[in-house]
C-alpha positions as CSV (number, residue, x, y, z in Angstrom):
1,M,163.4,32.7,-65.0
2,G,160.0,34.2,-64.2
3,L,156.6,32.5,-64.0
4,L,156.1,32.7,-67.9
5,G,159.4,31.0,-68.4
6,I,158.7,28.1,-66.3
7,V,155.3,27.9,-68.0
8,D,157.0,28.0,-71.5
9,L,159.5,25.4,-70.3
10,A,156.7,23.1,-69.1
11,L,154.7,23.6,-72.5
12,L,157.9,22.8,-74.4
13,I,158.4,19.6,-72.4
14,V,154.9,18.6,-73.1
15,Q,155.4,19.3,-76.8
16,F,158.5,17.1,-76.9
17,L,156.6,14.4,-75.0
18,L,153.8,14.5,-77.6
19,I,156.3,14.2,-80.4
20,A,157.8,11.2,-78.7
21,R,154.4,9.6,-78.3
22,A,153.8,10.0,-82.1
23,V,157.1,8.5,-82.8
24,L,156.5,5.7,-80.4
25,D,153.0,5.0,-81.9
26,W,154.4,4.7,-85.4
27,S,157.2,2.5,-84.1
28,V,154.5,0.0,-83.1
29,V,153.0,0.2,-86.6
30,L,156.4,-0.1,-88.4
31,A,158.2,-2.4,-86.1
32,G,155.6,-4.3,-84.3
33,P,154.8,-4.2,-80.4
34,A,157.8,-3.7,-78.1
35,M,159.0,-6.7,-76.1
36,P,158.1,-6.4,-72.5
37,G,160.9,-5.0,-70.5
38,S,162.7,-3.5,-73.5
39,V,163.9,0.0,-73.6
40,R,161.3,0.9,-76.1
41,S,158.5,-0.6,-73.9
42,R,159.8,1.3,-70.8
43,V,160.0,4.6,-72.7
44,S,156.6,4.2,-74.2
45,G,155.2,3.4,-70.6
46,G,156.8,6.5,-69.3
47,V,155.7,8.9,-72.2
48,F,152.1,7.4,-72.2
49,A,151.9,7.7,-68.5
50,V,152.6,11.5,-68.8
51,T,150.7,12.3,-71.9
52,E,147.6,10.3,-71.4
53,P,146.2,12.4,-68.6
54,I,146.4,15.4,-71.0
55,L,144.9,13.7,-74.0
56,A,142.1,11.6,-72.3
57,P,139.9,14.5,-71.5
58,V,140.1,16.0,-75.0
59,R,139.5,12.4,-76.4
60,R,136.3,12.1,-74.4
61,L,135.1,15.5,-76.0
62,V,136.4,14.7,-79.5
63,P,136.3,11.0,-80.3
64,P,138.8,9.6,-82.9
65,L,137.7,10.1,-86.4
66,R,136.9,6.7,-88.2
67,A,138.2,6.5,-91.8
68,G,137.6,3.1,-93.1
69,G,139.7,0.6,-91.1
70,M,141.6,3.2,-89.3
71,S,141.1,6.0,-86.8
72,I,142.7,9.3,-86.5
73,D,143.3,10.5,-83.0
74,L,142.2,14.2,-83.2
75,S,142.8,14.8,-79.5
76,F,146.5,14.5,-80.2
77,M,146.5,17.2,-82.9
78,L,144.3,19.5,-80.9
79,V,146.4,19.4,-77.9
80,F,149.6,19.7,-79.9
81,F,148.3,22.7,-81.7
82,A,147.1,24.3,-78.5
83,V,150.5,23.9,-76.9
84,V,152.0,25.5,-79.9
85,I,149.6,28.4,-79.9
86,L,150.1,28.9,-76.1
87,R,153.8,28.9,-76.5
88,S,153.6,31.5,-79.3
89,F,151.7,34.0,-76.8
90,I,154.4,33.5,-74.2
């Protein structure tokens, strides 16, 4: 496995973690907040700890889009599509 293979694997892992973050965000909306110490709480903490350093700089440049009483995190979509595009070039 060369350098491009390692970069592709790292991007694939980031892509899966971003998908996991989206699912965990929706689980809060659908099932309510996780109980402290539960499996969902621990998994959420780990996924957020890994993905937030990637999303935070983009979020500072592109703030969430406000639509009525909700907001859409455009940074998530931008990072996700950037990872998909980068992986397609590798």
